[in-house]
TORDRENRO-327260 format. One record per atom (N, C-alpha, C): residue in one letter; x, y, z. Coordinates in steps of 0.2 Angstrom, whole numbers, plus 5000, padded with zeros to 4 digits. Layout:
AXYZ
...
REM end
This chain:
M477350294664
M477150234667
M476450224665
G476250164662
G475650144659
G475150134665
L474450134663
L473950124667
L473950054671
G474250004667
G474349934670
G474849944676
D475449984675
D475949984680
D475650024686
I475250074685
I474950114690
I474450074695
A474050034691
A473649984695
A473949934699
D474549914696
D474949864699
D475249894705
S475549954705
S475849984710
S475350004716
I474750024714
I474250034719
I474049974723
S473949914719
S473849854722
S474349824727
R474949834725
R475549814729
R475549854735
Q475449924735
Q475449964741
Q474949944746
I474349934743
I473749904748
I473949844751
E474249794747
E474549734750
E475049744755
A475549794754
A476049804759
A475749834765
I475249874764
I474949904770
I474649854775
G474249804771
G473949754775
G474449704778
D474949694775
D475449654778
D475749684784
A475949744783
A476249784789
A475749784795
T475149794794
T474649804799
T474649734803
S474549684799
S474549614801
S475149594805
E475749614803
E476349594806
E476349634813
A476149704813
A476249744819
A475749714824
L475149694822
L474649674827
L474749604829
F475049554825
F475049484827
F475749454827
E475949434822
E476649394822
E477149434817
P477549474819
P478049504815
P478449464811
V478649484805
V479049444800
V479649484798
I480149454798
I480849484796
I480949444789
R481049484784
R481249454777
R482049474776
L482449414777
L483149424776
L483349394769
G483649444765
G483949424759
G484649404759
V484749344756
V485449314756
V485649314749
T486249344747
T486549344741
T487249334741
G487549314736
G488349314736
G488649324729
L489249344729
L489649354723
L490149304722
S490149274716
S490649224714
S490849174719
R490449124720
R490549064724
R490749084731
A490349134734
A490449154741
A490149104746
G489749054744
G489449004749
G488749024752
K488249044747
K487649054750
K487248994753
T487248944749
T486948884752
T487148864758
V487848864759
V488148834766
V487948884771
F487948954770
F487849004774
F487048994777
I486648984772
I485948984775
I485848914779
T486048864776
T485948804780
T486248804787
S486848824787
S487148824794
S486848884799
L486648934796
L486248984800
L485648954803
V485248924798
V484648894801
V484748844806
A485248794805
A485348744809
A485648774816
N486048824816
N486248854822
N485748894826
L485248924822
L484648954825
L484148904829
M484148844826
M483748794829
M484048764835
N484748754834
N485148724840
N485648774842
R485548814847
R485948874848
R486548874853
A486748814854
A487348804859
A487948844856
R488048844850
R488648884847
R488448954845
M487948984848
M487749054846
M487749104852
P488349104856
P488349154861
P488349224859
G488549244853
G488549314851
G487849334849
L487349294849
L486649314847
L486349324854
M486149384856
M486049404863
M485349364865
A484849364860
A484249334862
A484349254864
A484849224861
A484949154862
A485349154869
A485849194870
A486249194876
A485949204882
N485449254882
N485049264888
N484349224889
G484249174884
G483749124885
G483049154882
R483049214879
R482449234877
R482049194871
I482549164867
I482249124862
I482049054865
E481449044866
E481148974869
E481248914864
T481148924858
T481148874853
T481148904846
A481448874841
A481448894834
A481248834830
F480848844825
F480548784821
F480448804814
L480448764809
L480248774802
L479548774801
Q479248814796
Q478548814795
Q478548824787
P477948804784
P477848814777
P477948894775
Q478348904770
Q478448974768
Q477849004765
P477749074766
P477149104764
P477049114756
D477649114752
D477549124745
D477549054741
D476949044739
D476748974736
D477148964729
T477249014726
T477549014719
T478349014719
V478649014725
V479349024726
V479648954728
P480148924725
P480348854727
P480648864734
R480548804738
R480748804745
R481548794745
F481848824749
F482648814750
F482648744753
D483048694750
D483148624752
D483548614758
Y483348644763
Y483748644769
Y483948574772
E483548524772
E483648464775
E484248424770
T484148424764
T484648394759
T485348424760
H485348494760
H485948524761
H486348514768
L485948514773
L486248494780
L486448424780
S486148374777
S486348304776
S487048304773
A487048344767
A487748344763
A488348364767
M488148424771
M488748454775
M488948414781
T488448384784
T488648354791
T488548274791
G488448244785
G488348174785
G488948134786
P488948064786
P489548024787
P490048034781
A489848054775
A490348074770
A490248144768
P490448194772
P490248264771
P490548294764
H490048324761
H490248364755
H489948424754
W490148464749
W489848534748
W489148524745
P488648554747
P487948544744
P487948574737
D487448554733
D487348584726
D487148664727
S487448704723
S487248774723
S486548784721
T486248834724
T485548854721
T485648894715
R485248884710
R485348924704
R484748964702
A484348974707
A483749024706
A483549044713
I482949084713
I482749114720
I482449054724
S482449054730
S482149004734
S482049034741
E481649004745
E481449034752
E481348984757
L481449004763
L481248964769
L481049004775
R480548974779
R480249014784
R480548974791
L480849014795
L481048994802
L480649034807
S480249004811
S479849044816
S480149034823
F480149084827
F480449084834
F479849104839
R479849064845
R479449084850
R479949124855
V479849194856
V480249234860
V479949264866
Q480249264871
Q480049294877
Q480149364877
P479649414878
P479849484878
P480349504883
S480749554882
S481249584887
S480949644890
G481349674895
G481049734898
G480849714905
L480649764909
L480349754916
L479749714916
L479349724911
L478749684911
L478749614907
G479349604905
G479449544900
G479149484904
G479249474910
G479049414913
G478349404914
L477949464913
L477249454914
L476849444908
R477249444902
R476949444896
R477149374893
S476649344889
S476749284886
S477249284880
A477549234878
A478049234872
A477649244866
R477949284861
R477749294855
R478049264849
T477749254844
T478049224838
T478349274833
V478949264831
V479249304826
V479449254820
H479349274814
H479449234808
H480049264805
L480549224803
L481149244799
L481049214792
D480949254787
D480849224780
D481549234776
I481849184775
I482549194772
I482449184764
V482649234760
V482549234753
V483249224750
D483449174746
D484049164743
D484049174736
Y484449214734
Y484449234726
Y485149254724
P485349234718
P486049244715
P486249324715
G486849334717
G487149394717
G487149434710
E487149394705
E487149424698
E486549454697
W485949434700
W485349464699
W485349534702
L485649544708
L485649604711
L486049654707
L486649634704
L487049674700
L486749704694
D486149664692
D485849684686
D485449754687
L485349774693
L485049834694
L485349894690
A486049894689
A486349944686
A486149954679
L485849894676
L485649894669
L484949944668
L484649944673
L483949984673
L484050054671
D484650084673
D484750154672
D485150174666
V485350124661
V485750134656
V485450114649
S485650144644
S485350124637
S485850064634
Y485650034629
Y486049984626
Y486650014624
T486650074621
T487250104618
T487750114624
D487550144629
D487950154635
D488250094638
W487750044639
W488049974642
W488549944638
A488449944631
A488849904626
A489549944627
A489550004626
A490250044627
A490550034633
Q490250034639
Q490550024645
Q490749954646
T490449904644
T490649834645
T491249824640
L491249844634
L491749834630
L492449864632
N492349924635
N492949954638
N493149924644
R492749894648
R492949864655
R493249794653
I493049764648
I493349694647
I493949694642
D494149754640
D494549754634
D495249714635
R495449724641
R496149694643
R496149624646
R495549604647
R495449534651
R495549474646
A495949434648
A496149374644
A495549334642
Q495049324647
Q494449284646
Q494049314641
A494049374639
A493649414634
A493849414627
Q494449394626
Q494749404619
Q494449364614
D494249304615
D493849274609
D493249304608
Y492849334613
Y492249364611
Y492349434608
L492849474610
L493049534607
L493249524600
A493549474598
A493749464591
A493149454587
M492649414590
M492049404586
M491649464585
A491549504591
A491149564591
A491449614586
R492149624585
R492449674581
R492449654574
S492349594573
S492249564566
S491549564563
T491049584567
T490349574566
T490149644563
G489749644558
G489449714555
G488849724559
A488849764564
A488249774568
A487649814564
D487849844558
D487349874554
D487049834549
D487349764549
D487049724544
D486349694546
K486049664541
K485349644543
K485449584548
L484949584553
L484949534558
L485049464555
D485449424558
D485549354556
D485449314563
E484949284564
E484849254570
E485349204573
M485649164568
M486149124570
M486849164572
Q486949214569
Q487549254571
Q487349284578
A486749304580
A486549334586
A486649284591
K486449224590
K486549164595
K487249154596
R487649154591
R488449144592
R488749194596
L488549264595
L488749314599
L488549304606
A487949294608
A487649284614
A488049224618
A488149174615
A488449114618
A489149134619
S489549164615
S490249184616
S490249234622
F489849284622
F489849324628
F489649294634
A489249244634
A489049204640
A489649164642
G490049134638
G490649104639
G491149144642
Y491249204640
Y491649254644
Y491449264651
L490849274652
L490549294659
L490749234663
K490649174661
K490749114665
K491449104667
A491949114662
A492649114663
A492849174668
A492549234667
A492749284672
A492549274679
R491949244680
R491749224686
R492149174689
E492349124685
E492849064688
E493549094690
D493749154687
D494349184688
D494349234694
G493749244697
G493749284703
G493449354701
Y493149374695
Y492849434694
Y492149434696
S491949494699
S491249494702
S490749524697
D490949574693
D490349614689
D490249574683
C489849514684
C489749474678
C488949474676
T488849534673
T488149544671
T488049544663
P487449524661
P486849514664
P486849444667
G486549444673
G486649384678
G486249324675
R485749334671
R485349274669
R485749234663
F486249274661
F486649234656
F487049174659
L487149184666
L487549134670
L487049084672
L486449104674
L485949064676
L485249064672
P485249044666
P484649054662
P484049024664
G484148964667
G483548924668
G483048904662
D482448914663
D481948904658
D481948954652
M482349014653
M482349064648
M482949054643
A483348994644
A483848984639
A483648984632
G483949024628
G483849024621
G483249074619
S482949104624
S482449154623
S482849224620
P482449264616
P482749324613
P482949364619
A482649364624
A482849414630
A483549394633
L483749334631
L484449314633
L484949304627
T484749334621
T485149324615
T485349394613
F485749424617
F486049484615
F486749494617
A487149544615
A487849544618
A488049624616
P488549644619
P488849714618
P489149714611
L489049764607
L489349774601
L489549844600
P490149854596
P490349924595
P489749954590
K489650024592
K489050054588
K489350074581
P488950054576
P489150074569
P488950144568
D489150174562
D488950244560
D488250244559
T487950194556
T487150194555
T486850134558
T486250144560
T485850084563
T485250074560
P485150054554
P484550044550
P484049994553
R483450004552
R482949964554
R483049894552
G482949844556
G483049774554
G483849754555
S484249794557
S484949784558
S485049744565
L485649714565
L485849674571
L485849724577
W486149784576
W486149824582
W485449844584
R485049864580
R484349874582
R484049824586
E484149764584
E483849704587
E484149694594
M484849704594
M485149694601
M484949744606
D484849804603
D484549864607
D483849834610
R483449814606
R482749794608
R482749734613
R483149684612
R483249634617
R483549654623
F483949694623
F484249724630
F483649754634
E483249794630
E482649824634
E482149774636
A482049724632
A481649674634
A481949634641
Y482549624641
Y482849594647
Y482749634653
K482749704652
K482649744658
K481949744660
S481449744655
S480749744657
S480449684659
R480749624656
R480449554657
R480749514663
V481449534664
V481849494669
V482049534675
V482349594674
V482649634679
V482049664684
K481549704680
K481049734684
K480649684688
P480449634685
P479949584690
P480349564696
F480949544695
F481349524701
F481349574707
F481549644705
F481549694710
F480849714713
R480349704708
R479649724710
R479349664715
D479449604713
D479149544717
D479449524723
H480149524723
H480549494728
H480949544732
F481349584728
F481849624731
F481549684735
A480949704733
A480549764736
A480349744743
R480349674745
R480049654751
R480549634756
I481149644755
I481749624759
I481849684765
D481849664771
D482049704777
D482749714778
R483049654778
R483849644780
R484149614775
Q484849624774
Q485149594768
Q485849574770
V486049514768
V486749494769
V487049484762
V487649514761
V487949504754
V488649464756
L488649404754
L489249364755
L489749374749
V490449384752
V490949404747
V491549364748
D491849334743
D492449294743
D493049344742
V493149384747
V493749434747
V494349394746
L494449334749
L495149304749
L495249274741
G494649254738
G494749234731
G494849294727
A494649354728
A494749414724
A495549434725
I495749424731
I496449444732
I496949394729
H496749334729
H497149284726
H497149294718
A496549314715
A496549324708
A496949384706
G497049434710
G497449484708
G497149554709
P497549614708
P497249674709
P496649694704
A496649674698
A496049684694
A495449654697
A495449594699
A494849564702
A494649594709
L495149624713
L494949654719
L494649724717
E494849754712
E494549824710
E493849804707
D493749754704
D493149734701
D492649724707
L492849694712
L492449674718
L492249744721
R492749794722
R492549854725
R491949884721
G492049884714
G491549914710
G490849884710
A490849814711
A490249774712
A489949794718
M490349804724
M490049824730
M489649884730
A489949934726
A489650004725
A488949994721
E488949954716
E488349934712
E487849904717
I488049864721
I487549834726
I487249884731
L487649934733
L487449984738
L486950024734
T487050034727
T486550084724
T485850044724
A485849984724
A485249944724
A484849964730
F485249984736
F484849994742
F484850074743
N484950114738
N484850184739
N484350204733
P483750184734
P483250204728
P483150274727
G483350314731
G483250394730
G483550414724
R484150384722
R484550404717
R484250384710
N483750344710
N483450314704
N482750314704
S482350354700
S481650364701
S481250304699
L481550264694
L481250204692
L481250154698
L481850144701
L481950104707
L481450124712
S481450184714
S480950214719
S480250184718
T480050194712
T479350164710
T479350094711
L479850054709
L479749984710
L479749964717
L480149994721
L480249984728
L479750014733
M479350064730
M478750094734
M479050134740
Q479650164739
Q480050194744
Q480250154750
R480150094750
R480350044755
R481150034755
R481450034761
R482150034761
R482349974766
V482849944764
V483149894768
V483549924774
E483449894780
E483649924786
E484349914788
R484649854786
R485249834788
R485549794782
I486249804781
I486549764776
I487249744779
L487349684778
L488049654781
L488449624775
F489049654774
F489449624769
F489949574773
A489849514771
A490249464775
A490749434771
A491449434773
A491949404769
A491949334772
T491849284767
T491749214769
T492449174769
K492449114771
K493049074771
K493549094776
A493349124781
A493849144786
A494249084789
D493949024789
D494248964791
D494848954787
H494948984781
H495548974777
H496149004780
L496049044785
L496549084788
L496649064795
H497249074798
H497349064805
H496949124809
H496749114815
H496349174818
H496749234819
T497349234819
T497749294820
T497749344814
Q497449314808
Q497349354802
Q496649374801
H496149354805
H495449374804
H495349444804
A495649484809
A495549554809
A495849584803
R496349564800
R496549594794
R496049584788
L495749524788
L495249514782
L494649554784
T494449564790
T493949614791
T494049684789
A494749704791
A494949774789
A494949784782
I495149734778
I495149744771
I494349744768
T493949704771
T493249704769
T492949774771
E493049804777
E492849864779
E493049924774
A493749914772
A493949964768
A493649964761
L493549904758
L493149894752
L492449924753
L492149914759
L491449944760
L491450014760
R491950044764
R492050124764
R492050154757
D492550124753
D492650144746
D491950144742
A491650084743
A491050074739
A490450124741
R490450134748
R489950184750
R490050254747
D490750274747
D490850334744
D490750334736
R490850284733
R490750274726
R490050274724
A489650244728
A488950244727
A488550304730
D488950344733
D488550404737
D488050374741
F488150324745
F487650294749
F487450324755
A486850324757
A486550344763
A485950314764
G485850284770
G485150254772
G485250194777
A485350134774
A485350074779
A485950074783
K485950044788
K486450034793
K486949974789
T487549984789
T487949934785
T488549914790
A488749854789
A489349834792
A489749784788
A490349774790
A490749724787
A491049674792
M491149614790
M491349554795
M491649504791
S492149464794
S492349404791
S492049344795
L491949294792
L491649234795
L491749174791
A491549114794
A491449054790
A490849014793
A490349004788
A489748974790
A489848904792
L490348874789
L490448804791
L491248794792
R491448784798
R492248784799
R492448714796
T492948714792
T493248654789
T493948644791
T494248684795
T494948674796
T495148684804
T495648654806
T495948664812
T496648714812
E496848734817
E497448784817
E498048744820
E498648764817
E499248744820
E499848784818
T500348784822
T500948834820
T501548784818
M501848794813
M502348754810
M503048794809
D503548754809
D504248784808
D504348774801
H504548824797
H504748824790
H505348874788
D505948844787
D506548884785
D506648934791
G506648914797
G506748954802
G506249004804
Q505648994801
Q505049044803
Q504549004806
R504149034810
R503549004813
R502949024809
L502648984806
L502049004802
L501348974805
D500949024805
D500249004808
D499848974802
C499648914802
C499348874797
C498648854799
V498348834794
V497648794795
V497748724791
R497448674794
R497448604792
R496748584790
G496648554784
G496048534782
G496048474777
R495448454775
R495448394770
R495448434763
L495848424758
L495848454752
L495348424747
L494948474744
L494348454740
L494548414734
D495148424731
D495248394725
D495548324726
S495948314731
S496248244732
S495948214738
G495648244743
G495448214749
G495948204754
K496548224753
K497048214758
K497048274763
T497348264769
T497348314774
T498048344773
A498048414773
A498648454773
A498648514777
A499248534779
A499248604782
A499448654777
F499148714778
F499148764772
F499348834775
Y499748874772
Y499948944774
Y499848984768
P499249024768
P499049064762
P499449124761
G499949144766
G500249214765
G499949264770
A500349304772
A500149354777
A499749414774
L499149424776
L498749484773
L499149544776
P499149604773
P499449664776
P498949694781
E499349724786
E498949764791
E498549824789
D498849854784
D498549914781
D498249894774
P497549894774
P497149874768
P497449914762
S497649974763
S497850014757
S498449984753
Q498749944756
Q499349904752
Q499049864747
L498349844747
L498049804742
L497649854738
L497249894741
L496749934737
L497049984733
K497650014735
K497950064730
K498250034724
P498549974724
P498749944718
P498149924713
A497649904717
A497049884713
A496749944709
R496750004713
R496450064709
R496850084704
K497550074704
K497950104699
K498050054693
G497749994694
G497749954688
G498349904688
A498649894694
A499249844694
A499049784691
E499549744688
E499349684685
E499449624690
R499849634695
R500049584700
R500249624707
W500149584712
W500449604719
W501149604719
L501449664721
L502249664721
L502549634727
E502249644733
E502549624739
E502349554742
A501849524739
A501749454741
A501349414736
D501249354737
D500849304733
D500349274737
Y499749284736
Y499249254741
Y498949194738
Q498949144741
Q498649074739
Q497949064742
V497649024738
V496948994741
V496948924740
M496748884745
M496648814745
M495848794745
R495648744742
R494948724742
R494948664747
F494548684752
F494448634757
F493748594757
A493748534758
A493148494759
A492848504766
P492248494767
P491948484774
P492248434778
A492348444784
A492648394789
A492148354792
E492248294794
E491848254798
E491748294805
I491148304807
I491048334813
I490548294818
L490648314824
L490148284829
L489748334832
M489148334831
M488648384834
M488248354840
R488448384846
R488048354852
R487348384852
P486948354856
P486248384856
P486248464858
G485848494854
G485848574855
G486348614851
E486748574848
E487348614844
E487148604836
G487248664833
G487248664826
G487948654823
P488148664816
P488748654814
P489248704816
P489948684817
P490448734819
P490548784814
H490648844817
H490648904812
H491148954815
I491249014812
I491649064814
I491249134813
R491049164819
R490649224819
R489949224816
L489649164815
L488949164812
L488449194817
D488649184824
D488249214829
D488249294829
K488849324827
K488849394827
K488549424821
A488549384815
A488149404810
A487449404811
A487149354814
A486449344816
A486249404820
E486649424825
E486549474830
E486449544826
F486849554821
F486849614818
F486249614813
L486049564810
L485549554805
L484849554808
I484749514814
I484049514816
I484049514824
G484549524827
G484549524835
G484049574838
D484049634835
D483649684837
D482849674837
R482749624832
R482049604831
R481849544836
L482249514839
L482149464843
L482149484851
REM end
């Protein structure tokens, strides 16, 4: 570690001590990280969570709301002046307006502060005045969190592991053909490097569209103002017998290290290290629909995420996080409204099984973890229909592609999660016993009475787990 890094670490530790003292003595702050994997619905989750915390009639599962301890909740300016504000008002208008539609996804980090006036509990609670508790919600792409795994590997190892993992994926075949026909020991040709990086980024985008979760490096998908920079112009290549100076391989190696030092480390140092609670939104239904390989990829991605919250295994990460640990982590399977409520317990059980396997795989110990199925914005109603002599529990909603209203039966999830997890681990190409379908629903027109937030499924239970103890 250089002198600059040491000085920066000391400065941040002093700042953290000052913040902790201020919070303990005056107004405590909860920093909630919200991230998601492959279209899991971060923007909708944050928007609905904030709306329902401000108007709590639909939040009976949040004990501080149910027993009236929360006197009021209101938005305030966020504390981080250099981080974009989460555009709550625009997103809420999109979801609940006269022509409801899904809001635009956030493509970078953003933040929002929600403050509560809370009446203390306990025997002497009635004798004490209400206190202010701040909830700082930090929204960031899940791909950035998965980049953590890059910190601990060399370009040689990363390239070999990546090429091996994607070898059988149809989405990767164009890139693999280009990589195998490239002489990595040849002198660097910048145009060739750009073509390789663009092709690899194209594979990552296609893989994410088809339900795969481990799509790193994350900034290849969300480059922002770094598009075209050398730190984003590399790709995995088979290692040649020799790697002379000035060769394509050497430059790819250098750029990979630059990506770690200039992109990955600053995120973990400046943002991730300050998070107290974390929710990871997961499209489990989408992965099941995509097939066994996608579900196994999701299990691996969850293990990588848990590694990010176990800094003791990684000395570099321990330094970046200053030994600070996230206290609670919720893995939430979204889109529960795509299933009849009779199947919600099965979706939760599958998510819990994925989490157990991920904990074992990551050798995780530390933060309190939980799994749950929810819908931050309910888009469907339930009904039971007769079909070929069978009674099917369906959901009805407005289809995103056509705008028409239709009833939908996605297939019955198994009671035993191992019926999905075992074939996924063994590399099965498809599910043998069932075909699981996914339908894309648009937001429904909703009526919100005074004091109500948008309709949801178990958002109150999620809030109770994440912040209930601090309210």
